[in-house]
Short mmCIF file of the C-alpha atoms (twelve columns), coordinates in Angstrom:
data_MODEL
# 
_entry.id   MODEL 
# 
loop_
_atom_site.group_PDB 
_atom_site.id 
_atom_site.type_symbol 
_atom_site.label_atom_id 
_atom_site.label_alt_id 
_atom_site.label_comp_id 
_atom_site.label_asym_id 
_atom_site.label_seq_id 
_atom_site.Cartn_x 
_atom_site.Cartn_y 
_atom_site.Cartn_z 
_atom_site.pdbx_PDB_model_num 
ATOM 1  C CA . UNK A 1  -12.762 -65.246 22.403 1 
ATOM 2  C CA . UNK A 2  -13.974 -63.750 19.377 1 
ATOM 3  C CA . UNK A 3  -16.990 -61.560 19.709 1 
ATOM 4  C CA . UNK A 4  -16.592 -60.930 23.308 1 
ATOM 5  C CA . UNK A 5  -18.363 -57.647 24.327 1 
ATOM 6  C CA . UNK A 6  -15.952 -56.100 26.551 1 
ATOM 7  C CA . UNK A 7  -15.243 -52.820 24.714 1 
ATOM 8  C CA . UNK A 8  -16.490 -49.313 25.219 1 
ATOM 9  C CA . UNK A 9  -16.686 -46.096 23.052 1 
ATOM 10 C CA . UNK A 10 -16.236 -42.600 24.329 1 
ATOM 11 C CA . UNK A 11 -16.503 -39.523 21.754 1 
ATOM 12 C CA . UNK A 12 -16.447 -35.927 22.184 1 
ATOM 13 C CA . UNK A 13 -17.615 -33.625 19.128 1 
ATOM 14 C CA . UNK A 14 -17.401 -30.009 19.028 1 
ATOM 15 C CA . UNK A 15 -18.476 -27.373 16.741 1 
ATOM 16 C CA . UNK A 16 -22.030 -28.361 16.703 1 
ATOM 17 C CA . UNK A 17 -25.331 -26.303 16.941 1 
ATOM 18 C CA . UNK A 18 -27.769 -27.280 19.568 1 
ATOM 19 C CA . UNK A 19 -30.041 -28.966 16.808 1 
ATOM 20 C CA . UNK A 20 -27.094 -30.926 15.495 1 
ATOM 21 C CA . UNK A 21 -26.017 -32.049 19.008 1 
ATOM 22 C CA . UNK A 22 -29.789 -33.222 19.471 1 
ATOM 23 C CA . UNK A 23 -29.858 -35.086 16.129 1 
ATOM 24 C CA . UNK A 24 -26.519 -36.844 16.717 1 
ATOM 25 C CA . UNK A 25 -27.715 -37.985 20.419 1 
ATOM 26 C CA . UNK A 26 -30.776 -39.235 18.781 1 
ATOM 27 C CA . UNK A 27 -28.816 -41.352 16.168 1 
ATOM 28 C CA . UNK A 28 -26.227 -42.468 18.808 1 
ATOM 29 C CA . UNK A 29 -29.193 -43.980 20.914 1 
ATOM 30 C CA . UNK A 30 -30.776 -45.481 17.997 1 
ATOM 31 C CA . UNK A 31 -27.421 -47.271 17.183 1 
ATOM 32 C CA . UNK A 32 -26.872 -48.295 20.866 1 
ATOM 33 C CA . UNK A 33 -30.143 -49.831 20.836 1 
ATOM 34 C CA . UNK A 34 -29.273 -51.906 17.656 1 
ATOM 35 C CA . UNK A 35 -25.669 -52.912 18.608 1 
ATOM 36 C CA . UNK A 36 -25.710 -53.030 22.384 1 
ATOM 37 C CA . UNK A 37 -29.397 -53.460 23.750 1 
ATOM 38 C CA . UNK A 38 -28.218 -54.561 26.975 1 
ATOM 39 C CA . UNK A 39 -25.354 -52.260 27.308 1 
ATOM 40 C CA . UNK A 40 -25.237 -49.273 29.648 1 
ATOM 41 C CA . UNK A 41 -24.490 -45.784 28.561 1 
ATOM 42 C CA . UNK A 42 -24.445 -42.071 29.231 1 
ATOM 43 C CA . UNK A 43 -25.113 -39.356 26.900 1 
ATOM 44 C CA . UNK A 44 -24.580 -35.616 27.428 1 
ATOM 45 C CA . UNK A 45 -24.824 -32.521 25.211 1 
ATOM 46 C CA . UNK A 46 -23.939 -28.974 26.327 1 
ATOM 47 C CA . UNK A 47 -21.311 -26.007 25.903 1 
ATOM 48 C CA . UNK A 48 -17.770 -26.857 24.936 1 
ATOM 49 C CA . UNK A 49 -16.359 -24.961 28.169 1 
ATOM 50 C CA . UNK A 50 -18.024 -27.573 30.224 1 
ATOM 51 C CA . UNK A 51 -17.017 -30.741 28.422 1 
ATOM 52 C CA . UNK A 52 -15.183 -32.220 31.358 1 
ATOM 53 C CA . UNK A 53 -18.212 -32.032 33.619 1 
ATOM 54 C CA . UNK A 54 -20.536 -33.477 30.911 1 
ATOM 55 C CA . UNK A 55 -18.227 -36.514 30.644 1 
ATOM 56 C CA . UNK A 56 -18.143 -36.930 34.353 1 
ATOM 57 C CA . UNK A 57 -21.754 -36.171 35.146 1 
ATOM 58 C CA . UNK A 58 -23.741 -37.176 31.934 1 
ATOM 59 C CA . UNK A 59 -27.194 -35.773 31.775 1 
ATOM 60 C CA . UNK A 60 -29.180 -38.653 29.920 1 
ATOM 61 C CA . UNK A 61 -28.588 -42.354 30.707 1 
ATOM 62 C CA . UNK A 62 -29.337 -44.707 27.791 1 
ATOM 63 C CA . UNK A 63 -29.793 -48.439 28.201 1 
ATOM 64 C CA . UNK A 64 -29.646 -50.761 31.225 1 
# 
């Protein structure tokens, strides 16, 4: 069925300052609210040496 919402997105972006990471998080939350208002999500920001833990544990839940 066309338009079925059964996809997910995961992105890891490195080489950012703390301010840049915060701004990107803010923009991702805005886009999530626009395109998937009832979707569930997790967003996390932190040091690159702990990226695995960030993905696994997430610090800020967004949405449902």
